[in-house]
C-alpha positions as CSV (number, residue, x, y, z in Angstrom):
1,X,0.7,10.9,-6.1
2,X,0.2,13.2,-9.5
3,X,-2.8,13.1,-11.6
4,X,-3.8,13.4,-15.3
5,X,-6.3,14.1,-17.2
6,X,-6.8,12.9,-20.7
7,X,-9.4,13.2,-23.5
8,X,-10.8,11.1,-26.1
9,X,-14.2,10.8,-28.6
10,X,-16.5,8.1,-29.0
11,X,-17.3,7.3,-32.3
12,X,-20.8,9.7,-32.8
13,X,-23.4,6.9,-33.2
14,X,-25.6,6.0,-30.1
15,X,-25.5,2.3,-30.2
16,X,-21.2,2.4,-30.3
17,X,-21.5,4.9,-27.3
18,X,-24.2,2.7,-25.1
19,X,-22.3,-0.5,-25.6
20,X,-18.7,1.3,-24.7
21,X,-20.8,2.2,-21.7
22,X,-22.5,-1.7,-21.1
23,X,-18.3,-2.5,-21.2
24,X,-17.3,0.1,-18.4
25,X,-20.4,-1.2,-15.5
26,X,-18.4,-4.2,-15.7
27,X,-14.5,-3.6,-16.4
28,X,-12.5,-7.3,-16.5
29,X,-10.9,-7.9,-13.1
30,X,-7.6,-8.5,-15.3
31,X,-8.0,-5.1,-16.8
32,X,-8.4,-3.3,-13.2
33,X,-5.5,-5.5,-12.0
34,X,-3.1,-4.5,-15.0
35,X,-4.2,-0.8,-14.2
36,X,-3.2,-1.6,-10.6
37,X,0.0,-3.4,-11.0
38,X,1.5,-0.2,-13.3
39,X,0.5,2.3,-9.8
40,X,-2.7,3.3,-11.4
41,X,-4.1,4.0,-8.1
42,X,-7.8,5.9,-8.8
43,X,-9.6,5.8,-12.1
44,X,-12.1,7.4,-13.0
45,X,-13.9,8.2,-17.0
46,X,-16.9,10.9,-17.4
47,X,-18.9,11.4,-20.8
48,X,-20.3,13.8,-22.1
49,X,-22.7,13.3,-25.9
50,X,-19.3,11.2,-27.2
51,X,-16.6,13.2,-25.2
52,X,-14.6,11.8,-22.7
53,X,-12.6,13.1,-19.8
54,X,-10.7,10.5,-18.2
55,X,-8.6,11.1,-14.2
56,X,-6.5,9.0,-12.9
57,X,-4.2,8.7,-10.4
58,X,-0.6,7.3,-9.8
59,X,2.5,7.5,-8.6
60,X,4.9,10.6,-8.8
61,X,7.8,8.8,-10.9
62,X,4.9,7.5,-13.7
63,X,5.0,9.0,-16.7
64,X,2.1,8.2,-18.8
65,X,4.0,8.1,-21.8
66,X,6.7,5.4,-20.8
67,X,4.5,3.8,-18.2
68,X,0.3,3.8,-18.8
69,X,0.5,1.9,-22.0
70,X,2.8,-0.9,-20.0
71,X,-1.0,-2.0,-18.3
72,X,-1.2,-4.3,-21.2
73,X,1.5,-6.0,-21.1
74,X,0.7,-7.1,-17.8
75,X,-1.8,-9.2,-19.5
76,X,-3.3,-10.8,-22.2
77,X,-6.2,-9.9,-21.0
78,X,-6.0,-6.4,-20.8
79,X,-4.4,-5.8,-24.2
80,X,-7.6,-7.1,-25.3
81,X,-9.8,-4.7,-23.7
82,X,-7.4,-2.5,-25.2
83,X,-8.1,-3.2,-28.2
84,X,-11.9,-3.5,-28.4
85,X,-12.3,-0.3,-26.6
86,X,-10.1,1.0,-29.6
87,X,-13.2,0.3,-31.5
88,X,-15.9,2.2,-30.3
89,X,-13.1,5.6,-29.8
90,X,-11.8,8.1,-31.6
91,X,-8.6,10.6,-31.3
92,X,-9.6,14.6,-30.2
93,X,-8.5,17.0,-33.2
94,X,-6.4,18.2,-30.6
95,X,-4.4,15.3,-29.7
96,X,-0.5,14.9,-30.5
97,X,0.3,12.3,-33.3
98,X,1.6,9.7,-30.7
99,X,-1.4,10.9,-28.4
100,X,-5.0,8.0,-28.5
101,X,-6.3,9.4,-24.7
102,X,-4.7,12.8,-25.0
103,X,-3.0,14.9,-22.5
104,X,-5.2,17.7,-20.6
105,X,-3.6,20.6,-19.4
106,X,-4.2,21.4,-15.7
107,X,-5.3,25.0,-15.4
108,X,-7.1,25.2,-11.9
109,X,-6.7,23.4,-8.1
110,X,-8.7,24.5,-5.4
111,X,-6.1,22.5,-3.5
112,X,-3.5,24.6,-3.9
């Protein structure tokens, strides 16, 4: 199992932030099912102001750039969720040209 961290921002609007939090208190079951179907076993998203930090775990052969977005192919509701969430989000300045959620570098691990 490998772990991943990614960063993304929300649009700088208190109403947008609250709506995003509201959606994530009741994530659509089809989204959860689709994420599990691509091998994601754990996912957490943290918020500070408008900054999002996502942590997830996936199988050793998982390649985020290749495999992550396949969850939207697994179910039309997952694609609908993804499209909806993108209306709340904004790329971080450090994101690469092909990144939405920007990958973060691991710089410390207490377990190692």
